[in-house]
C-alpha positions in Angstrom: 0.0 0.0 0.0 1.3 3.5 -0.9 0.6 5.6 2.3 0.8 9.4 2.6 1.7 10.5 6.1 1.4 14.0 7.4 3.5 14.9 10.5 5.9 12.2 9.2 8.9 13.6 11.1 7.1 14.4 14.3 7.0 12.5 17.6 4.4 9.9 16.5 5.2 10.0 12.8 8.9 9.2 13.4 7.7 5.9 14.9 4.8 5.3 12.4 7.1 5.5 9.4 9.4 2.6 10.2 6.4 0.6 11.4 4.7 1.0 8.0 7.9 0.4 6.1 8.7 -2.8 8.1 5.2 -4.1 7.2 6.0 -3.7 3.5 4.2 -0.4 2.8 5.5 2.4 0.6 5.5 5.7 2.6 5.4 9.3 1.4 6.1 11.7 4.3 5.1 15.3 4.3 8.1 17.5 5.4 7.9 21.3 6.0 11.6 21.9 6.6 15.0 20.6 5.4 15.5 19.0 8.8 12.1 17.2 8.6 12.9 16.1 5.1 16.2 14.6 6.2 14.5 12.7 9.0 11.9 11.2 6.6 14.6 10.3 4.1 16.8 8.7 6.7 13.9 6.5 7.8 13.5 5.3 4.3 10.4 7.3 3.3 9.8 9.3 0.1 9.9 13.0 0.9 7.2 15.5 -0.1 7.8 19.1 0.8 4.8 21.0 2.2 2.7 21.6 5.3 -0.9 21.8 6.4 -1.4 25.1 4.6 -0.3 23.8 1.1 -3.7 22.4 0.3 -3.1 21.6 -3.3 -0.1 19.5 -2.3 -2.2 17.6 0.2 -4.9 16.9 -2.3 -2.4 15.6 -4.9 -0.6 13.4 -2.4 -3.8 11.9 -1.1 -5.1 11.3 -4.6 -1.9 9.4 -5.5 -2.0 7.3 -2.3 -3.8 4.1 -1.3 -4.3 5.5 2.1 -3.5 8.5 4.4 -2.3 8.7 8.0 -2.8 12.2 9.3 -0.6 13.1 12.3 0.4 16.7 11.7 -0.8 19.4 14.1 0.7 22.7 15.3 1.7 22.2 18.9 2.3 26.0 19.3 -0.1 26.7 22.2 0.3 30.4 21.7 -1.8 30.1 18.5 -4.1 27.2 19.2 -7.1 28.6 17.2 -4.9 29.2 14.1 -3.5 25.6 14.4 -7.0 24.1 14.6 -8.2 26.1 11.7 -5.2 24.9 9.6 -5.8 21.3 10.5 -9.5 21.6 9.7 -8.8 23.0 6.2 -6.1 20.3 5.7 -8.4 17.3 6.6 -11.1 18.8 4.3 -8.5 18.8 1.5 -7.5 15.2 2.2 -11.1 14.1 2.4 -12.0 15.8 -0.9 -9.2 13.9 -2.6 -10.3 10.5 -1.1 -14.0 11.1 -1.6 -15.8 8.1 -3.2 -12.7 5.9 -3.2 -13.2 3.9 0.0 -9.6 4.5 0.9 -8.6 4.8 4.5 -7.9 8.1 6.3 -6.4 7.3 9.7 -6.1 10.3 12.0 -4.9 11.1 15.5 -7.5 12.2 18.1 -7.6 12.1 21.9 -9.2 9.8 24.4 -12.3 11.5 26.0 -12.9 11.9 29.8 -16.0 10.3 31.1 -17.0 11.2 34.7 -16.8 8.2 37.1 -15.3 5.6 34.8 -12.7 4.8 32.1 -13.8 6.0 28.7 -14.2 3.5 25.9 -14.0 3.5 22.2 -17.8 3.7 22.1 -17.9 7.1 23.9 -18.1 10.1 21.6 -15.4 12.8 21.6 -16.9 15.7 23.7 -16.9 19.1 22.0 -16.1 21.0 25.2 -13.1 22.4 27.0 -10.0 24.2 25.8 -9.6 22.0 22.7 -13.3 21.7 21.8 -12.7 23.0 18.2 -10.2 20.2 17.6 -12.8 17.7 18.8 -15.2 19.1 16.2 -12.6 18.4 13.6 -12.4 14.8 14.7 -16.2 14.5 14.2 -15.8 16.2 10.8 -13.3 13.5 9.7 -15.4 10.6 10.9 -18.4 12.0 9.0 -16.3 11.5 5.8 -17.6 7.9 5.8 -20.8 9.4 4.3 -18.7 10.6 1.4 -17.2 7.3 0.5 -14.0 7.6 2.6 -12.9 5.1 5.2 -12.0 7.3 8.2 -10.5 5.6 11.3 -9.8 7.5 14.5 -6.8 6.5 16.7 -7.4 8.2 20.0 -4.2 8.9 21.8 -3.9 9.3 25.6 -2.5 12.3 27.4 1.0 10.9 27.6 2.6 9.3 24.5 6.1 8.5 25.7 9.4 7.1 24.7 12.3 6.9 27.1 14.9 9.6 26.5 12.7 11.4 23.9 9.2 12.7 24.9 6.5 12.2 27.5 3.4 14.0 26.3 1.6 15.8 29.2 4.0 14.1 31.6 6.7 16.1 29.8 5.0 19.3 31.0 5.4 17.9 34.6 9.1 17.3 33.9 9.6 20.8 32.5 7.8 22.4 35.4 9.8 20.4 37.9 13.0 21.5 36.4 11.9 25.1 36.2 10.5 25.4 39.7 12.5 22.9 41.7 9.3 21.1 42.8 7.7 18.0 41.2 4.1 19.2 41.3 0.7 17.7 41.1 -2.7 19.4 41.1 -5.3 18.9 43.8 -4.8 15.7 45.7 -3.1 14.1 42.7 -5.7 11.2 42.5 -6.7 12.1 39.0 -5.6 9.5 36.5 -4.0 9.9 33.1 -3.9 7.1 30.4 -0.6 6.6 28.6 1.0 4.6 25.8 4.5 4.0 24.6 5.2 5.7 21.2 6.2 2.4 19.6 3.0 0.6 20.7 1.0 3.6 19.4 2.7 3.2 16.0 1.7 -0.4 15.7 -1.9 0.5 16.3 -1.8 3.2 13.5 -0.7 0.5 11.1 -3.4 -1.9 12.2 -6.0 0.8 11.9 -4.8 1.6 8.4 -4.9 -2.1 7.4 -8.0 -3.3 9.2 -10.2 -0.4 10.4 -13.7 -0.1 8.9 -15.4 3.2 8.1 -15.9 5.3 11.2 -13.9 2.9 13.4 -12.5 4.3 16.7 -9.4 2.7 18.4 -7.8 3.6 21.7 -4.0 3.6 21.8 -4.0 3.1 25.6 -1.5 0.8 27.3 -1.8 2.2 30.8 -5.5 2.8 31.7 -4.7 5.5 34.3 -1.7 6.5 36.4 -2.4 9.0 39.1 -0.9 12.4 38.7 0.6 11.9 42.2 2.3 8.7 41.1 3.7 10.5 38.0 5.0 13.5 40.1 6.5 11.1 42.6 8.4 9.2 39.9 9.7 12.5 38.4 10.6 13.8 41.8 12.6 10.7 42.5 14.4 10.8 39.2 15.3 14.5 39.6 15.8 14.4 43.3 13.2 17.1 43.9 10.4 17.4 46.5 6.9 16.4 45.5 4.2 18.9 46.3 0.7 20.1 45.3 0.8 23.1 43.0 -2.0 25.3 41.5 -3.4 24.1 38.2 -2.7 27.6 36.8 1.0 26.9 37.0 0.6 24.7 33.9 -1.0 27.5 31.8 -4.3 27.2 30.0 -4.1 23.4 30.1 -4.3 23.5 33.9 -8.0 22.9 33.8 -7.4 19.6 32.0 -4.8 18.6 34.6 -7.5 18.6 37.3 -9.7 16.1 35.5 -9.8 12.4 36.2 -9.6 10.8 32.7 -8.7 7.1 32.7 -9.4 5.3 29.4 -9.8 1.7 28.3 -8.5 -0.1 25.2 -10.3 -3.4 25.8 -12.4 -3.1 22.6 -9.4 -2.1 20.5 -7.4 -5.1 21.7 -10.4 -7.3 20.8 -11.1 -5.7 17.4 -7.6 -5.2 16.1 -5.6 -7.8 18.0 -3.4 -5.0 19.3 -1.3 -5.8 22.4 1.2 -3.2 23.9 4.6 -4.7 24.6 6.9 -1.7 25.4 7.7 -0.1 28.8 5.0 1.7 30.7 5.0 5.5 31.4 5.9 5.0 35.1 8.8 2.7 34.0 10.1 5.3 31.6 9.7 8.1 34.1 11.4 6.2 36.9 14.4 5.5 34.7 14.9 9.3 34.6 16.5 9.4 31.1 14.8 12.8 30.3 15.7 14.8 27.2 17.4 18.2 27.8 
């Protein structure tokens, strides 16, 4: 299968590319800079220069592909609205190219929070909170099944991690601890966050591309829910810092999310896709303390 991947050199994409290539797929990776292009080429992918704003490039690449994996998103939290608008226009361009073909469009979304229990694949993505507009984009993509596209959502947990590289939301805890000299948690720290190793997430994106039916939803969740206190304790131990409660506001506009208990299950994903995480857990990686500079 010839697969077009946006965000090909990013945190998730850099793991998805070799996963697809090792399974025998041909991969075209979108690259917006020379450095990104070098990373895609070094992995073995074909480089296509462009970004989420080059809509004609996106359409042409999707039209030429047997399937698309959309991973790109601006993680510049100083311009969230602009980043969401760029992504919305990009997925509409990808969808228009795939319309009527039955080809897969696999895209990254987020696990929802459901009060009182772990969320499941059957729970809808809520269109509320600081990232509500991005959730609406996810609904827009899933609706492409009515236009003859095979959209598949892979919902990622709050922390997608890889030892020595990145830790998702837990990375914000690491950065704050280094900055303030305190490994902090919000409230009583009992709120739980799901997590997945980046390499396990990559294998699920491949399975979703190969097996996912129109409108399918998969949860890339290996750890159903580690408490924020447990995460802060692991970080404090690795950095030799005190562990203390801190205001949610100390984490910026995402502080409201940090207060929410948001465990998530992947039981249906494991059953439907035969996916089984095999790589180290978030707590194992955090305890090792091999944090990037």
